C-alpha positions as CSV (number, residue, x, y, z in Angstrom):
1,M,219.3,37.0,-170.9
2,E,218.7,38.7,-167.6
3,K,221.1,41.5,-168.4
4,R,219.4,42.1,-171.7
5,L,216.0,42.2,-170.0
6,G,217.4,44.8,-167.6
7,R,218.7,47.0,-170.5
8,F,215.4,46.6,-172.4
9,S,213.4,47.6,-169.3
10,Y,215.5,50.7,-168.7
11,G,215.4,51.6,-172.4
12,L,211.6,51.3,-172.5
13,M,211.3,53.5,-169.4
14,A,213.7,56.1,-170.9
15,V,212.1,56.2,-174.3
16,S,208.5,56.5,-172.9
17,A,209.6,59.2,-170.5
18,V,211.2,61.2,-173.3
19,G,208.2,60.7,-175.5
20,V,205.7,62.0,-172.9
21,A,208.0,64.9,-172.0
22,L,208.2,66.0,-175.6
23,W,204.5,65.6,-176.1
24,S,204.1,68.0,-173.2
25,L,205.7,70.8,-175.3
26,R,202.4,71.4,-176.8
27,Y,201.4,73.4,-173.7
28,F,204.0,76.1,-174.6
29,G,201.5,77.4,-177.2
30,V,198.8,78.1,-174.6
31,P,200.2,81.5,-173.5
32,F,200.2,82.6,-177.1
33,G,196.6,81.6,-177.7
34,G,197.2,78.0,-178.8
35,R,194.7,75.3,-178.0
36,P,196.5,72.0,-177.6
37,P,194.5,68.8,-178.0
38,V,193.6,68.0,-174.3
39,D,190.6,66.7,-172.5
40,G,187.8,69.3,-172.0
41,G,188.2,69.1,-168.2
42,I,191.9,69.8,-168.3
43,A,191.3,72.7,-170.7
44,G,188.8,74.1,-168.2
45,V,191.4,73.9,-165.4
46,I,193.9,75.8,-167.6
47,A,191.3,78.5,-168.3
48,H,190.4,78.8,-164.7
49,I,193.9,78.9,-163.1
50,P,196.3,79.2,-166.1
51,F,199.5,80.2,-164.3
52,R,199.4,77.4,-161.7
53,A,198.3,74.8,-164.2
54,L,200.9,75.7,-166.8
55,M,203.6,75.9,-164.2
56,H,203.0,72.3,-163.5
57,M,202.5,71.2,-167.1
58,L,205.6,72.9,-168.4
59,I,208.1,72.3,-165.5
60,A,207.2,68.7,-164.6
61,P,208.4,67.3,-168.1
62,I,211.9,68.6,-167.2
63,A,212.0,66.1,-164.3
64,L,210.6,63.4,-166.5
65,L,213.2,64.0,-169.1
66,V,216.2,64.4,-166.8
67,G,215.4,61.5,-164.5
68,P,216.5,58.5,-166.6
69,F,220.0,59.9,-167.0
70,Q,220.4,59.9,-163.2
71,F,220.1,56.1,-163.1
72,I,223.1,55.4,-165.4
73,P,225.9,54.0,-163.1
74,S,228.6,54.8,-165.6
75,L,227.5,58.4,-165.8
76,R,227.6,58.8,-162.1
77,A,231.0,57.2,-161.9
78,R,232.8,58.9,-164.8
79,H,231.0,62.2,-164.7
80,P,230.0,63.0,-161.2
81,K,229.6,66.7,-161.9
82,V,227.1,66.0,-164.7
83,H,225.2,63.8,-162.3
84,R,225.1,66.6,-159.7
85,Y,224.1,69.3,-162.2
86,L,221.3,67.1,-163.6
87,G,220.3,66.2,-160.1
88,R,219.9,69.9,-159.2
89,A,217.8,70.4,-162.3
90,Y,215.7,67.4,-161.4
91,V,215.1,68.6,-157.8
92,A,214.3,72.1,-158.8
93,S,211.8,71.0,-161.4
94,C,210.1,68.4,-159.1
95,V,209.7,71.0,-156.3
96,I,208.4,73.8,-158.5
97,A,206.1,71.5,-160.4
98,G,205.1,69.7,-157.2
99,I,204.1,72.9,-155.5
100,A,202.1,74.0,-158.5
101,A,200.4,70.6,-158.6
102,L,199.5,70.9,-154.9
103,T,197.8,74.2,-155.6
104,V,196.0,72.8,-158.7
105,A,194.8,69.6,-157.1
106,P,191.7,71.1,-155.5
107,Q,190.6,72.2,-159.0
108,A,191.1,68.7,-160.5
109,S,188.6,68.1,-163.3
110,G,187.7,64.7,-161.7
111,G,186.4,66.3,-158.5
112,P,187.5,66.0,-154.9
113,V,188.3,62.3,-155.0
114,A,190.8,62.9,-157.9
115,G,191.9,66.1,-156.2
116,W,192.9,64.2,-153.0
117,G,194.8,61.6,-155.1
118,F,196.8,64.2,-157.0
119,G,197.3,66.3,-153.8
120,I,198.8,63.3,-151.9
121,L,201.0,62.5,-154.9
122,A,202.2,66.1,-155.0
123,M,203.1,66.2,-151.3
124,L,204.9,62.8,-151.4
125,W,206.7,63.9,-154.6
126,I,208.1,67.0,-153.0
127,A,209.0,65.2,-149.8
128,T,210.8,62.3,-151.4
129,T,212.7,64.6,-153.7
130,L,213.9,67.0,-151.0
131,G,214.6,64.0,-148.7
132,G,216.8,62.5,-151.4
133,L,218.7,65.8,-151.8
134,W,219.1,66.0,-148.0
135,F,220.7,62.5,-147.8
136,A,222.9,63.2,-150.8
137,L,224.3,66.3,-149.1
138,R,225.0,64.2,-146.0
139,R,226.6,61.5,-148.2
140,K,224.1,58.9,-147.1
141,F,223.9,57.5,-150.6
142,E,221.9,54.4,-150.0
143,L,219.0,56.4,-148.6
144,H,219.5,59.0,-151.3
145,R,219.1,56.4,-154.0
146,L,216.0,54.9,-152.4
147,L,214.2,58.3,-152.1
148,M,215.2,59.4,-155.6
149,R,213.9,56.1,-157.0
150,L,210.6,56.8,-155.2
151,S,210.6,60.4,-156.4
152,Y,211.1,59.2,-160.0
153,A,208.4,56.5,-159.6
154,M,206.0,59.4,-158.9
155,T,207.4,61.5,-161.7
156,F,206.9,58.5,-164.0
157,G,203.3,58.6,-163.1
158,A,202.9,60.9,-166.0
159,V,203.7,58.0,-168.3
160,T,201.7,55.3,-166.5
161,L,198.7,57.6,-166.4
162,R,198.7,57.8,-170.1
163,L,199.3,54.1,-170.6
164,Q,196.2,53.4,-168.4
165,I,193.9,55.7,-170.4
166,P,193.2,53.2,-173.2
167,F,192.1,50.7,-170.5
168,G,189.7,53.3,-169.1
169,I,188.2,53.7,-172.6
170,M,187.8,50.0,-172.9
171,L,186.0,50.0,-169.6
172,G,183.5,52.5,-171.0
173,Y,184.8,55.8,-169.7
174,T,184.3,58.6,-172.1
175,S,186.8,61.2,-170.9
176,Y,190.0,61.7,-168.9
177,S,188.0,63.6,-166.3
178,E,185.9,60.6,-165.6
179,M,188.9,58.3,-165.4
180,S,190.9,60.6,-163.2
181,V,188.9,59.5,-160.1
182,W,191.0,56.3,-160.2
183,L,193.9,57.5,-162.3
184,A,194.8,59.9,-159.5
185,Y,195.9,56.8,-157.5
186,T,196.6,54.0,-160.0
187,S,199.0,56.2,-162.0
188,W,201.6,56.3,-159.3
189,I,200.9,53.9,-156.4
190,P,201.9,50.8,-158.4
191,N,205.1,52.5,-159.4
192,V,206.0,53.2,-155.8
193,I,205.2,49.5,-154.9
194,V,207.5,48.3,-157.7
195,V,210.4,50.5,-156.5
196,L,210.0,49.4,-152.9
197,V,209.9,45.7,-153.9
198,Y,212.8,46.2,-156.3
199,S,214.9,48.0,-153.6
200,A,214.2,45.3,-151.0
201,L,215.3,42.5,-153.5
202,E,218.4,44.4,-154.3
203,K,219.3,44.8,-150.7
204,T,218.7,41.1,-150.1
205,R,221.0,40.2,-153.0
206,R,223.7,42.5,-151.8
207,R,223.6,41.0,-148.4
208,G,224.0,37.6,-150.0
209,G,227.0,38.8,-151.9
210,A,225.4,38.4,-155.3
211,R,224.0,41.0,-157.7
212,S,221.5,40.5,-160.5
213,P,222.2,42.1,-163.8
214,L,218.5,43.0,-163.9
215,L,219.0,45.2,-160.8
216,A,222.2,46.8,-162.0
217,G,220.5,49.2,-164.4
218,L,219.0,51.3,-161.6
219,A,221.7,51.0,-159.0
């Protein structure tokens, strides 16, 4: 039962990540005069700083799409080169999209409070990703896995942000820009907390000589 729950959780994460990444393809029409269905505040940001905004919106989905494959133990074990190549693509997309996000944050449609939240997210996203790469190159794989989990927790904020929008509407907010004052924090901080708790539990189980099937999916 626990093993099935682990597979279901991983599958749900992967499917939602792929879905959001594919939905982001709509931004490719912007350079050609297309007007994708987005919140008016986001459209204003794109109009004001198109290159930086689109750099983030078009590159970040690559990280979101690649990430789930990096957590498949059998892929790492049987095809280490594929894991490394995908890892490089993930790191590159996180760093490029993260730098773009950092430059866009001061222009956040939700104002300075939202801007600070997204800015902190961008800095931590870049730092954990590069830190994960640094430890991988030095073959310190336990720290590599921890930092990459944290990195993807922030990447996955693109999904949790969208999942939280309906709750914002239920609470009476009328636009994404209004919600982004708190979405800039709630979209990723809970993800980071989950990963930290998860990793601590996994470490405890390993020290005890047992390993839960639920934890095996993201080893």
